[in-house]
C-alpha positions as CSV (number, residue, x, y, z in Angstrom):
1,M,-113.4,-5.3,-10.6
2,N,-113.1,-7.8,-13.4
3,Q,-111.2,-11.1,-13.3
4,K,-108.1,-9.5,-14.8
5,D,-108.1,-6.9,-12.0
6,F,-108.5,-9.6,-9.4
7,E,-105.6,-11.6,-10.8
8,L,-103.5,-8.4,-10.8
9,L,-104.4,-7.9,-7.1
10,D,-103.4,-11.5,-6.5
11,Y,-99.9,-10.7,-7.8
12,L,-99.8,-7.5,-5.9
13,E,-100.7,-9.4,-2.7
14,I,-97.9,-11.9,-3.4
15,L,-95.5,-9.1,-3.8
16,K,-96.7,-7.5,-0.6
17,R,-96.5,-10.7,1.3
18,H,-92.9,-11.1,0.3
19,K,-92.0,-7.5,0.2
20,W,-88.9,-8.0,2.2
21,I,-87.5,-10.3,-0.4
22,M,-88.1,-7.5,-3.0
23,I,-86.6,-4.9,-0.8
24,A,-83.5,-7.1,0.0
25,A,-83.0,-7.9,-3.7
26,F,-83.4,-4.3,-4.7
27,I,-80.9,-3.1,-2.1
28,V,-78.4,-5.8,-2.8
29,V,-78.4,-5.8,-6.6
30,T,-78.8,-2.1,-7.0
31,G,-76.1,-1.5,-4.3
32,L,-73.7,-3.9,-6.0
33,G,-74.4,-2.5,-9.4
34,T,-73.9,1.1,-8.1
35,L,-70.8,0.1,-6.2
36,Y,-69.3,-1.7,-9.2
37,T,-70.1,1.3,-11.4
38,L,-68.6,3.9,-9.0
39,S,-65.5,1.7,-8.5
40,R,-64.6,1.5,-12.2
41,T,-62.1,3.9,-13.6
42,P,-63.8,6.3,-16.0
43,L,-62.7,5.9,-19.7
44,Y,-62.9,8.6,-22.4
45,R,-63.2,7.9,-26.0
46,A,-61.7,10.0,-28.8
47,T,-62.6,9.4,-32.4
48,V,-60.6,10.4,-35.6
49,T,-62.2,10.0,-39.0
50,I,-60.0,8.6,-41.8
51,L,-60.9,8.7,-45.5
52,I,-59.8,5.6,-47.4
53,D,-60.3,6.7,-51.0
54,R,-60.9,4.4,-53.9
55,K,-57.8,5.5,-55.8
56,T,-54.8,7.9,-55.4
57,P,-55.4,11.5,-56.7
58,E,-54.0,12.0,-60.1
59,V,-51.1,14.5,-60.2
60,L,-49.8,13.4,-63.7
61,E,-51.5,11.6,-66.5
62,R,-50.0,8.1,-66.2
63,R,-50.9,4.5,-66.0
64,E,-51.7,3.2,-62.5
65,M,-49.1,0.6,-61.6
66,N,-51.3,-1.3,-59.2
67,P,-55.0,-0.3,-59.8
68,L,-57.6,-1.3,-57.2
69,G,-60.0,-2.6,-59.8
70,E,-63.7,-3.1,-59.3
71,A,-65.7,-2.5,-56.1
72,S,-65.4,-6.1,-55.0
73,H,-61.6,-5.8,-55.1
74,Y,-61.7,-2.5,-53.4
75,Q,-63.7,-4.0,-50.5
76,D,-60.9,-6.4,-49.9
77,Y,-58.4,-3.5,-50.0
78,Y,-60.6,-1.5,-47.6
79,N,-60.8,-4.4,-45.1
80,T,-57.0,-4.9,-45.4
81,Q,-56.5,-1.2,-44.5
82,L,-58.7,-1.6,-41.4
83,Q,-56.6,-4.5,-40.3
84,I,-53.4,-2.5,-40.9
85,L,-54.9,0.4,-38.9
86,Q,-55.4,-1.9,-35.9
87,S,-52.0,-3.6,-36.3
88,R,-49.4,-3.7,-33.5
89,D,-46.9,-2.0,-35.7
90,I,-49.0,1.2,-36.1
91,K,-49.8,1.2,-32.4
92,E,-46.1,0.8,-31.4
93,K,-45.0,3.5,-33.7
94,A,-47.6,5.8,-32.3
95,V,-46.5,5.0,-28.8
96,Q,-42.9,5.7,-29.7
97,R,-43.9,9.0,-31.2
98,M,-45.9,10.1,-28.2
99,G,-43.7,8.7,-25.5
100,R,-44.9,6.7,-22.5
101,M,-48.7,7.1,-22.1
102,K,-50.3,7.9,-18.8
103,N,-52.4,5.3,-17.1
104,G,-51.6,2.5,-19.6
105,E,-52.1,2.3,-23.3
106,G,-55.8,2.3,-23.5
107,K,-58.2,0.5,-25.7
108,I,-58.2,0.9,-29.5
109,T,-61.1,0.1,-31.8
110,V,-61.8,0.7,-35.5
111,E,-65.3,1.2,-36.7
112,P,-66.0,1.0,-40.5
113,N,-68.5,3.3,-41.9
114,K,-71.1,2.7,-44.6
115,R,-69.7,2.9,-48.1
116,D,-70.7,5.5,-50.6
117,E,-70.1,5.3,-54.3
118,K,-66.6,6.7,-54.3
119,S,-65.0,6.3,-50.9
120,Y,-65.0,4.6,-47.6
121,I,-64.7,6.2,-44.2
122,A,-63.2,4.5,-41.1
123,R,-63.4,5.8,-37.5
124,L,-60.5,5.1,-35.2
125,C,-61.6,5.1,-31.6
126,V,-59.2,5.3,-28.7
127,T,-60.5,4.7,-25.1
128,H,-58.3,5.9,-22.3
129,P,-58.6,7.1,-18.7
130,D,-57.1,10.4,-19.6
131,P,-59.2,12.4,-22.2
132,D,-56.2,14.4,-23.5
133,T,-54.2,11.2,-24.0
134,A,-57.1,9.6,-25.8
135,A,-57.4,12.5,-28.3
136,R,-53.6,12.8,-28.8
137,F,-53.1,9.1,-29.3
138,A,-56.0,8.8,-31.8
139,N,-54.6,11.7,-33.9
140,T,-51.0,10.2,-33.6
141,M,-52.2,6.8,-34.7
142,A,-54.1,8.3,-37.7
143,E,-51.0,10.3,-38.7
144,V,-48.8,7.3,-38.4
145,F,-51.3,5.2,-40.5
146,V,-51.4,7.9,-43.3
147,E,-47.6,8.3,-43.3
148,E,-47.0,4.6,-43.3
149,N,-49.3,4.2,-46.3
150,I,-47.2,6.8,-48.2
151,A,-44.0,5.0,-47.1
152,R,-45.4,1.6,-48.2
153,R,-46.4,3.0,-51.5
154,L,-42.9,4.6,-52.0
155,R,-41.1,1.5,-51.0
156,A,-43.3,-0.5,-53.3
157,M,-42.7,1.9,-56.2
158,E,-38.9,1.9,-55.5
159,D,-39.0,-1.9,-55.5
160,I,-41.0,-1.9,-58.8
161,H,-38.7,0.7,-60.3
162,R,-35.6,-1.3,-59.4
163,W,-37.0,-4.5,-60.7
164,L,-38.2,-2.8,-63.9
165,A,-34.7,-1.3,-64.4
166,E,-33.1,-4.7,-64.1
167,R,-35.6,-6.3,-66.5
168,T,-35.2,-3.4,-68.9
169,H,-31.4,-3.8,-68.9
170,E,-31.7,-7.5,-69.5
171,S,-34.3,-6.9,-72.3
172,E,-32.0,-4.4,-73.9
173,E,-29.1,-6.9,-74.0
174,S,-31.4,-9.6,-75.4
175,L,-32.7,-7.2,-78.1
176,A,-29.1,-6.3,-79.2
177,Q,-28.2,-10.0,-79.4
178,A,-31.3,-10.8,-81.5
179,E,-30.6,-8.0,-84.0
180,K,-27.0,-9.2,-84.4
181,E,-28.2,-12.7,-85.2
182,L,-30.7,-11.4,-87.7
183,E,-28.1,-9.3,-89.5
184,A,-25.6,-12.2,-89.5
185,Y,-28.2,-14.5,-91.1
186,R,-29.0,-12.0,-93.7
187,Q,-25.3,-11.7,-94.7
188,R,-24.9,-15.5,-94.7
189,S,-27.9,-16.0,-97.0
190,G,-26.5,-13.6,-99.5
191,E,-29.8,-12.0,-100.0
192,I,-30.0,-8.3,-100.2
193,S,-33.7,-8.4,-99.9
194,L,-35.4,-11.6,-99.1
195,Q,-38.7,-10.1,-100.0
196,E,-37.5,-9.1,-103.4
197,A,-36.1,-12.5,-104.1
198,Q,-39.3,-14.1,-103.0
199,D,-41.3,-11.8,-105.4
200,I,-39.1,-12.7,-108.4
201,T,-39.3,-16.4,-107.6
202,V,-43.0,-16.3,-107.3
203,S,-43.4,-14.3,-110.6
204,R,-41.1,-16.8,-112.4
205,L,-43.1,-19.7,-110.9
206,Q,-46.3,-18.2,-112.1
207,Q,-44.9,-17.8,-115.7
208,L,-43.6,-21.3,-115.8
209,N,-46.9,-22.7,-114.5
210,A,-48.7,-20.8,-117.3
211,A,-46.2,-22.0,-120.0
212,Y,-46.3,-25.6,-118.7
213,T,-50.1,-25.5,-118.8
214,G,-50.0,-24.3,-122.4
215,A,-47.4,-26.9,-123.4
216,Q,-49.5,-29.6,-121.9
217,D,-52.6,-28.4,-123.8
218,A,-50.6,-28.3,-127.1
219,R,-49.1,-31.8,-126.5
220,I,-52.5,-33.2,-125.6
221,S,-54.0,-31.7,-128.8
222,A,-51.2,-33.0,-131.1
223,Q,-51.3,-36.4,-129.4
224,A,-55.0,-36.6,-130.1
225,R,-54.7,-35.8,-133.7
226,Y,-51.8,-38.2,-134.2
227,Q,-53.6,-41.1,-132.4
228,Q,-56.8,-40.5,-134.4
229,A,-54.9,-40.4,-137.7
230,E,-53.2,-43.7,-136.9
231,K,-56.3,-45.5,-136.0
232,R,-58.4,-44.2,-139.0
233,T,-58.6,-46.2,-142.5
234,L,-59.5,-44.4,-145.8
235,E,-63.0,-45.1,-147.1
236,E,-64.2,-44.6,-150.6
237,S,-66.0,-41.5,-149.7
238,D,-62.6,-40.1,-148.4
239,Y,-61.1,-40.0,-151.9
240,L,-64.2,-39.7,-154.3
241,P,-64.9,-36.2,-155.0
242,D,-68.4,-34.8,-155.2
243,E,-67.9,-33.5,-158.8
244,V,-65.8,-35.3,-161.4
245,T,-63.5,-32.9,-163.2
246,N,-62.4,-35.3,-166.0
247,P,-63.3,-33.7,-169.5
248,L,-64.2,-37.0,-171.1
249,I,-66.5,-38.0,-168.3
250,M,-68.0,-34.5,-168.4
251,K,-68.5,-34.8,-172.2
252,L,-70.1,-38.3,-171.9
253,R,-72.4,-37.1,-169.1
254,Q,-73.5,-34.2,-171.3
255,D,-74.3,-36.6,-174.2
256,L,-76.2,-38.8,-171.8
257,S,-78.3,-35.9,-170.7
258,E,-79.2,-34.9,-174.2
259,K,-80.1,-38.5,-175.2
260,Q,-82.4,-38.8,-172.1
261,I,-84.1,-35.5,-172.9
262,Q,-84.7,-36.6,-176.6
263,Y,-86.0,-40.0,-175.4
264,N,-88.4,-38.3,-173.0
265,R,-89.7,-35.9,-175.7
266,M,-90.2,-38.7,-178.3
267,L,-91.9,-40.9,-175.7
268,K,-94.8,-38.5,-175.9
269,L,-95.1,-39.4,-179.7
270,Y,-94.0,-43.1,-179.7
271,T,-94.1,-46.0,-177.5
272,A,-91.1,-47.7,-176.0
273,S,-91.2,-50.5,-178.5
274,H,-90.9,-48.2,-181.4
275,P,-87.7,-48.8,-183.3
276,E,-86.6,-45.2,-182.9
277,M,-87.2,-45.4,-179.2
278,Q,-85.3,-48.6,-178.9
279,R,-82.4,-47.1,-180.8
280,L,-82.3,-44.2,-178.4
281,S,-82.5,-46.5,-175.4
282,T,-79.5,-48.5,-176.8
283,Q,-77.5,-45.3,-177.2
284,I,-78.3,-44.2,-173.6
285,N,-77.1,-47.5,-172.2
286,D,-73.9,-47.4,-174.2
287,I,-73.1,-43.9,-173.0
288,G,-73.8,-44.9,-169.3
289,G,-71.5,-47.9,-169.6
290,Q,-68.8,-45.7,-171.1
291,I,-69.2,-43.2,-168.2
292,A,-68.9,-46.1,-165.7
293,R,-65.7,-47.4,-167.2
294,E,-64.2,-43.9,-167.3
295,A,-65.2,-43.2,-163.7
296,E,-63.7,-46.5,-162.5
297,K,-60.5,-45.6,-164.2
298,E,-60.6,-42.1,-162.6
299,K,-61.3,-43.6,-159.1
300,G,-58.2,-45.8,-159.2
301,N,-56.1,-42.9,-160.1
302,L,-57.6,-40.8,-157.2
303,K,-57.2,-43.6,-154.7
304,R,-53.5,-43.9,-155.3
305,L,-53.0,-40.1,-155.0
306,K,-55.1,-39.9,-151.8
307,Q,-53.2,-42.7,-150.0
308,I,-49.9,-40.8,-150.7
309,E,-51.4,-37.6,-149.2
310,W,-52.8,-39.4,-146.1
311,N,-49.4,-41.0,-145.3
312,Q,-47.8,-37.6,-145.5
313,A,-50.4,-36.2,-143.1
314,I,-49.8,-38.9,-140.5
315,D,-46.1,-38.2,-140.6
316,Q,-46.8,-34.5,-140.1
317,Y,-49.1,-35.3,-137.1
318,K,-46.4,-37.4,-135.5
319,R,-43.8,-34.8,-135.9
320,E,-46.1,-32.2,-134.3
321,Y,-46.8,-34.5,-131.3
322,E,-43.2,-35.3,-130.7
323,S,-42.3,-31.6,-130.9
324,A,-45.1,-30.7,-128.4
325,L,-44.0,-33.5,-126.0
326,Q,-40.4,-32.4,-126.1
327,H,-41.4,-28.8,-125.4
328,E,-43.6,-29.9,-122.5
329,R,-40.8,-31.8,-120.9
330,A,-38.4,-28.9,-121.2
331,I,-40.8,-26.6,-119.5
332,E,-41.5,-29.2,-116.8
333,S,-37.8,-29.6,-116.1
334,E,-37.4,-25.8,-115.7
335,L,-40.5,-25.6,-113.4
336,K,-39.1,-28.3,-111.1
337,K,-35.8,-26.3,-110.9
338,Q,-37.7,-23.2,-110.1
339,K,-39.8,-24.9,-107.4
340,S,-36.6,-26.3,-105.8
341,A,-35.2,-22.8,-105.8
342,A,-38.5,-21.5,-104.2
343,M,-38.4,-24.2,-101.5
344,R,-34.8,-23.3,-100.6
345,L,-35.8,-19.6,-100.5
346,S,-38.8,-20.4,-98.3
347,E,-36.7,-22.3,-95.9
348,R,-34.3,-19.3,-95.6
349,A,-37.4,-17.0,-95.2
350,V,-38.7,-19.1,-92.3
351,T,-35.4,-18.9,-90.5
352,Y,-35.1,-15.3,-91.3
353,N,-38.7,-14.6,-90.1
354,I,-37.9,-16.4,-86.8
355,H,-35.0,-14.2,-86.2
356,R,-37.0,-11.1,-87.2
357,R,-40.0,-12.0,-85.0
358,S,-37.7,-12.7,-82.1
359,A,-36.1,-9.3,-82.6
360,D,-39.5,-7.6,-82.9
361,T,-40.8,-9.2,-79.8
362,K,-37.8,-8.3,-77.7
363,R,-38.0,-4.8,-79.1
364,D,-41.6,-4.5,-78.0
365,L,-40.8,-5.9,-74.6
366,Y,-37.9,-3.5,-74.2
367,Q,-40.1,-0.5,-75.2
368,M,-42.8,-1.6,-72.7
369,L,-40.4,-2.1,-69.9
370,L,-38.7,1.2,-70.7
371,Q,-42.0,3.0,-70.5
372,Q,-43.0,1.3,-67.2
373,T,-39.6,2.1,-65.8
374,Q,-40.1,5.7,-66.6
375,D,-43.6,5.7,-65.1
376,A,-42.3,4.0,-61.9
377,G,-39.5,6.5,-61.7
378,I,-42.0,9.4,-61.9
379,S,-44.4,7.6,-59.4
380,S,-41.6,7.1,-56.8
381,E,-40.9,10.9,-56.8
382,I,-44.6,11.9,-56.3
383,R,-45.9,11.6,-52.7
384,E,-49.5,10.7,-53.6
385,N,-51.8,9.2,-50.9
386,N,-55.3,7.8,-51.1
387,L,-55.6,8.0,-47.2
388,S,-56.3,11.2,-45.4
389,I,-57.5,12.4,-42.0
390,L,-61.0,13.8,-42.5
391,D,-61.8,14.9,-38.9
392,R,-59.2,15.0,-36.2
393,A,-60.0,13.8,-32.7
394,K,-61.0,16.3,-30.1
395,T,-60.6,15.9,-26.3
396,P,-63.7,14.2,-25.0
397,Q,-65.6,15.9,-22.3
398,H,-67.6,13.0,-20.9
399,P,-66.6,9.4,-20.1
400,V,-68.0,6.6,-22.2
401,F,-67.4,4.0,-19.4
402,P,-68.9,3.4,-17.0
403,K,-72.4,4.5,-17.9
404,T,-73.4,5.5,-14.4
405,S,-77.0,6.3,-15.0
406,R,-77.6,3.4,-17.3
407,N,-75.8,0.9,-15.0
408,I,-77.8,2.1,-12.0
409,V,-81.1,1.9,-13.9
410,M,-80.1,-1.5,-15.3
411,S,-79.2,-2.6,-11.7
412,M,-82.6,-1.5,-10.5
413,L,-84.3,-3.3,-13.3
414,L,-82.3,-6.4,-12.7
415,S,-83.0,-6.2,-9.0
416,L,-86.7,-6.0,-9.7
417,I,-86.5,-9.0,-12.1
418,M,-84.4,-11.0,-9.6
419,G,-86.7,-10.0,-6.7
420,G,-89.7,-11.0,-8.7
421,G,-88.1,-14.3,-9.5
422,L,-87.3,-14.9,-5.8
423,V,-90.8,-13.9,-4.8
424,L,-92.3,-16.4,-7.3
425,L,-89.9,-19.0,-6.0
426,A,-90.8,-18.3,-2.4
427,E,-94.5,-18.3,-3.2
428,Y,-94.1,-21.6,-5.1
429,T,-92.2,-23.2,-2.2
430,H,-94.3,-21.6,0.5
431,D,-97.0,-24.3,0.8
432,T,-99.4,-22.6,3.2
433,I,-103.0,-21.6,3.2
434,N,-103.5,-17.9,2.8
435,S,-107.1,-17.5,1.5
436,P,-110.5,-19.3,1.1
437,E,-109.5,-20.0,-2.5
438,D,-106.4,-21.9,-1.2
439,I,-108.7,-24.1,0.9
440,S,-111.0,-24.8,-2.0
441,E,-108.1,-25.6,-4.3
442,T,-106.4,-27.8,-1.7
443,A,-109.5,-29.7,-0.9
444,Q,-110.1,-30.2,-4.7
445,K,-113.8,-29.2,-4.3
446,E,-115.8,-26.5,-5.9
447,H,-116.5,-25.0,-2.5
448,V,-115.2,-25.9,1.0
449,K,-117.3,-24.2,3.6
450,I,-115.5,-21.4,5.2
451,L,-117.3,-20.8,8.5
452,S,-115.5,-17.6,9.4
453,S,-112.2,-15.7,9.1
454,V,-110.9,-14.4,12.4
455,P,-108.5,-11.4,12.2
456,L,-105.2,-11.3,14.0
457,V,-105.7,-9.9,17.5
458,R,-103.0,-8.3,19.6
459,M,-103.3,-6.7,23.0
460,G,-102.2,-3.1,22.8
461,G,-98.5,-2.5,22.2
462,D,-97.2,-5.8,23.5
463,K,-97.1,-8.8,21.3
464,A,-98.9,-11.2,23.7
465,P,-101.8,-13.1,22.1
466,V,-105.4,-12.6,23.4
467,E,-107.4,-15.7,24.3
468,I,-110.7,-14.2,25.4
469,L,-112.0,-11.3,23.3
470,D,-113.2,-8.0,24.6
471,Q,-116.3,-6.7,22.8
472,K,-115.2,-3.2,23.2
473,H,-111.6,-3.5,21.9
474,N,-112.0,-6.5,19.6
475,A,-115.2,-5.9,17.8
476,Q,-114.0,-7.2,14.5
477,A,-112.9,-10.5,15.9
478,V,-116.1,-10.8,18.0
479,N,-118.2,-10.3,14.9
480,A,-116.2,-13.0,13.2
481,F,-117.2,-15.4,15.9
482,G,-120.7,-14.2,15.6
483,L,-120.6,-15.2,12.0
484,L,-119.1,-18.6,12.9
485,R,-121.9,-19.2,15.4
486,T,-124.5,-18.3,12.7
487,N,-123.0,-20.6,10.1
488,L,-123.0,-23.4,12.6
489,L,-126.6,-23.0,13.9
490,F,-128.7,-22.0,10.9
491,P,-127.7,-24.0,7.8
492,K,-129.7,-27.1,9.0
493,P,-132.0,-26.4,11.9
494,E,-133.7,-29.8,11.7
495,K,-130.4,-31.4,12.7
496,P,-129.1,-29.3,15.5
497,I,-125.4,-29.5,16.4
498,K,-124.6,-30.0,20.1
499,N,-121.1,-31.7,20.3
500,I,-118.6,-29.5,18.4
501,L,-115.0,-30.7,18.1
502,I,-112.4,-28.0,17.5
503,T,-109.1,-29.3,16.0
504,S,-106.3,-28.2,13.6
505,S,-103.7,-29.7,11.4
506,I,-100.7,-28.8,13.6
507,R,-100.1,-27.0,16.9
508,A,-100.1,-23.2,17.3
509,E,-103.0,-22.6,14.9
510,G,-105.4,-21.1,17.5
511,K,-107.8,-23.9,18.1
512,T,-107.9,-23.2,21.9
513,F,-108.5,-19.5,21.1
514,V,-111.4,-20.4,18.7
515,S,-112.8,-22.9,21.2
516,C,-113.0,-20.3,24.0
517,N,-114.5,-17.5,22.0
518,L,-116.9,-19.7,20.1
519,A,-118.2,-21.1,23.4
520,I,-118.5,-17.5,24.8
521,S,-120.4,-16.5,21.6
522,L,-122.8,-19.4,22.0
523,A,-123.3,-18.6,25.8
524,N,-123.9,-14.9,25.1
525,I,-127.2,-15.7,23.3
526,G,-128.5,-17.8,26.3
527,N,-127.2,-21.2,25.4
528,R,-125.9,-23.4,28.1
529,T,-122.5,-24.0,26.8
530,L,-119.7,-26.3,28.1
531,I,-116.0,-26.3,27.1
532,V,-114.3,-29.7,27.4
533,D,-110.5,-29.7,27.2
534,V,-109.8,-33.1,25.6
535,D,-106.1,-32.2,24.9
536,L,-104.8,-34.6,27.5
537,R,-101.3,-34.2,26.3
538,K,-100.7,-30.4,26.4
539,P,-103.8,-28.8,28.0
540,R,-104.2,-25.0,28.2
541,M,-107.8,-24.3,29.2
542,H,-107.1,-24.5,33.0
543,K,-104.5,-21.7,32.5
544,I,-106.8,-19.5,30.6
545,F,-109.6,-19.7,33.2
546,N,-107.3,-19.9,36.3
547,L,-108.2,-23.5,37.2
548,S,-104.8,-25.0,37.6
549,G,-104.5,-28.0,39.9
550,K,-108.2,-28.8,39.6
551,K,-109.6,-32.2,38.8
552,G,-110.7,-32.7,35.3
553,L,-111.5,-35.0,32.4
554,S,-108.6,-37.4,33.0
555,E,-109.7,-38.0,36.7
556,Y,-113.3,-38.6,35.6
557,L,-112.3,-41.1,32.9
558,V,-110.1,-43.1,35.3
559,G,-112.8,-43.0,38.0
560,E,-111.1,-40.7,40.4
561,A,-113.9,-38.1,40.3
562,E,-117.6,-37.7,39.5
563,L,-118.9,-35.7,36.6
564,D,-120.2,-32.9,38.8
565,E,-116.8,-32.6,40.4
566,V,-115.1,-31.8,37.2
567,I,-117.6,-29.3,35.8
568,Y,-116.7,-25.7,36.8
569,Q,-118.9,-22.6,36.3
570,L,-117.0,-19.8,34.6
571,P,-117.4,-16.0,35.1
572,V,-119.2,-15.8,31.7
573,S,-122.9,-16.4,32.1
574,N,-124.1,-19.8,30.8
575,L,-120.6,-21.0,30.3
576,S,-118.9,-24.0,32.1
577,L,-115.6,-25.8,31.7
578,I,-114.3,-29.4,32.1
579,P,-110.5,-28.9,32.3
580,C,-108.1,-31.6,31.3
581,G,-107.0,-32.4,34.8
582,K,-103.8,-34.5,35.0
583,A,-101.9,-34.6,31.7
584,L,-101.4,-38.1,30.2
585,H,-98.8,-39.4,27.8
586,N,-101.0,-42.0,26.2
587,P,-104.6,-40.9,26.4
588,E,-106.0,-42.9,23.4
589,L,-107.3,-45.7,25.6
590,L,-109.3,-43.3,27.8
591,L,-110.7,-41.4,24.8
592,T,-111.9,-44.6,23.2
593,S,-113.3,-46.1,26.4
594,P,-117.1,-46.6,26.9
595,K,-117.0,-44.0,29.7
596,M,-116.0,-41.3,27.2
597,Q,-119.0,-42.2,25.0
598,E,-121.2,-42.2,28.1
599,L,-119.8,-38.7,29.0
600,G,-120.9,-37.4,25.6
601,S,-124.5,-38.6,26.2
602,L,-124.6,-37.2,29.8
603,L,-123.3,-33.8,28.7
604,K,-125.9,-33.5,25.9
605,E,-128.6,-33.8,28.6
606,K,-127.1,-31.0,30.7
607,F,-126.0,-28.5,28.1
608,D,-127.2,-27.0,24.8
609,F,-123.7,-27.0,23.2
610,I,-120.5,-28.8,24.1
611,V,-117.2,-27.5,22.6
612,Y,-114.4,-30.0,22.6
613,D,-110.9,-28.5,22.5
614,S,-108.9,-31.4,21.1
615,P,-105.2,-31.9,20.1
616,P,-104.1,-31.4,16.5
617,V,-104.9,-34.2,14.1
618,S,-101.2,-34.5,13.2
619,P,-99.2,-36.2,14.7
620,V,-101.6,-37.9,17.2
621,A,-105.0,-39.6,16.6
622,D,-106.9,-38.2,19.6
623,A,-109.0,-35.8,17.5
624,I,-109.9,-38.6,15.1
625,V,-111.1,-40.8,18.0
626,I,-113.3,-38.0,19.4
627,A,-114.6,-37.1,16.0
628,A,-115.6,-40.7,15.3
629,S,-117.2,-41.4,18.7
630,V,-118.5,-38.2,20.4
631,A,-118.6,-35.1,18.1
632,D,-121.6,-34.2,15.9
633,K,-119.4,-31.9,13.7
634,T,-115.8,-31.0,13.6
635,I,-114.3,-27.5,12.9
636,I,-110.8,-27.4,11.4
637,I,-108.8,-24.4,12.4
638,T,-106.2,-23.1,9.9
639,R,-103.8,-20.3,10.6
640,A,-103.3,-17.9,7.7
641,E,-99.8,-18.2,6.1
642,H,-99.0,-21.0,8.5
643,T,-100.9,-24.2,7.8
644,P,-99.3,-26.3,5.1
645,R,-101.7,-27.1,2.3
646,R,-100.7,-30.7,1.9
647,L,-101.1,-31.3,5.6
648,F,-104.5,-29.6,5.6
649,K,-105.7,-31.8,2.8
650,H,-104.4,-34.9,4.7
651,V,-106.3,-33.9,7.8
652,L,-109.5,-33.2,5.9
653,D,-109.3,-36.6,4.1
654,T,-108.5,-38.4,7.4
655,L,-111.5,-36.9,9.2
656,E,-113.8,-37.7,6.3
657,E,-112.5,-41.3,6.3
658,A,-113.1,-41.6,10.0
659,R,-116.7,-40.4,9.7
660,Q,-118.4,-39.2,6.6
661,G,-119.7,-35.6,6.8
662,I,-118.1,-35.0,10.1
663,V,-116.4,-31.8,8.9
664,A,-118.6,-28.8,9.4
665,G,-116.2,-26.3,7.8
666,V,-113.0,-24.3,8.2
667,V,-112.1,-21.3,10.3
668,I,-109.2,-19.2,9.1
669,N,-107.4,-17.7,12.0
670,E,-105.1,-14.7,12.3
671,V,-106.1,-13.2,9.0
672,V,-104.6,-9.7,8.3
673,Y,-107.2,-8.2,6.0
674,S,-107.4,-4.7,7.2
675,S,-105.7,-3.5,3.9
676,G,-107.9,-2.7,1.0
677,Y,-106.8,-5.7,-1.0
678,R,-107.2,-8.3,1.7
679,Y,-110.5,-6.9,2.7
680,Y,-111.7,-6.9,-0.9
681,R,-110.8,-10.5,-1.3
682,Y,-112.7,-11.7,1.7
683,Y,-115.5,-9.3,1.1
684,K,-115.9,-10.6,-2.4
685,Y,-115.6,-14.3,-1.3
686,Y,-118.1,-14.0,1.5
687,K,-120.5,-11.9,-0.5
688,D,-120.5,-14.4,-3.4
689,Y,-120.6,-17.5,-1.2
690,Y,-122.8,-16.5,1.7
691,G,-124.8,-13.7,0.2
692,Q,-123.9,-11.4,3.1
693,E,-121.2,-9.0,4.0
694,P,-118.3,-10.1,6.3
695,P,-117.5,-8.2,9.5
696,P,-116.1,-4.7,8.8
697,P,-112.3,-4.2,9.0
698,Q,-110.8,-3.1,12.3
699,P,-110.3,0.7,12.3
């Protein structure tokens, strides 16, 4: 087996050791769970499936008065319907319809189902001791829920219809009043058609604006001509013509031209100083002077005439400007009058439009309310419902509570868990030595020498303990003492052990039993062996070997008997005994006396082995005294599942402090290892530690 298997066997051993705790926990918890389950009144559950549709089925084409809207809004609606389904009102109405229910009203739950794209489904569950009542009540509640939904819708539609009718009547009266006011204003304003008047006024304004613009342009042009004529003075060039039309001047200019042509032709023949040439030059100059005089005379005449014409032109420009200005002002005055008329007309139009819009708005409101009133009237007469029973409840055949099989199984599991917890608690609080591993762990050493493990020995059917073993009937225990003898004699033959002290942590651990049988085992192989009963407080050796009333160790130590007088030969070959003698209440002084040490030396000369059966280490110090003064080695006896670990550690430390190395080892007494697991543990321990097999289990 591997380490994990061994740990599992440890756990199994713990469970086996505390099996009565497990059995008690199993019986109590499982019994209580079963009793509770069987004492409960069985409950039956009936389920009815209700469809909560997204919207009401359409019977007529009409506008929905209270649409559910988007999916998020519908989720709120769906949750509201679930709350209504569980409401006290629905339950009370269902109870009234069914009459008094048997065995109480039962338990009601509503389970929403997963939503699909178009609808939701809810399951109404009714739990009741009577299966028929559960089914009937579930169906009745569903019917009441569906009918109440129709009733709520009809009541809502009637309320809406009544409210709309009142609002429609009020709107009708308001519309009639608005139309009367509009007509009255139209008559007061004297306008047959306000729109027509507005069109005429606008057209007239456009014409006047165009005429006024033209008059402004004409006035500006005339004003510019007049102002320029006033500012301008006549220059010579203004009245001198480009060609002179005077006949005399024209005749003189012709003569001048001919004389110049003649002069130029003769200049080719004569020089300028020639008399003929000078005569022609004089004639040319005379004609030019005459032309100048005539032209000056003509210029004066033209100037006078031109000034008269210019003054007449300025007067004409002035008259044209004044006429254009007067025309402009006349048109401007007419335009202002037309604008004032347009403003007054606009004011009337604004008031008129206010009355008209008020009437139109009230007319639209009236028509809308009238249409909704008609829709509400139709809806109130149609019994549409978006709730319906999808699957009616059937009478359940099996109860849903209590779950007998499940509860019993759960009780069993709980009992195992609780039993396991109690076992672990008991194991944790049970501070006793049960195995060689416990001894090693308690002593905080890698290995504490386990000299032997003595099995529990009983005599036949009675429960009386056996002090002296019989080879024929107690072979397993005899072999255990043979192993103890071997482990004592052979580890260190160069330092033989003669004085062996047998002690324990507390009473009733079997130290006297081990002392007797160890001494017998030593004597059986030819060793002169002596048992000394040094338990001067509660001796037992004299009872085992039928030496009651004989002198013993206490008489020798106080000087009332000689050594030979207190040594008794026993029926076993090579085995003698010094009984305790008279019991003492305070034997420490005697055990620490020089005579006790002298006794140890004398006995070593007479015997091969001396086995001292001492009191327990706790609560008296007798064993400590003997271990420190007389004994070569001390053997500590522990009783399986009896010796406290902390006390064992204290005893071990106390002996080691009294004398270093005094402890030879430990003998575990009353070990029950006949089972496979126990034997496996000790077999493995001895095999690993000693290299040899332990005594075989008792058949």
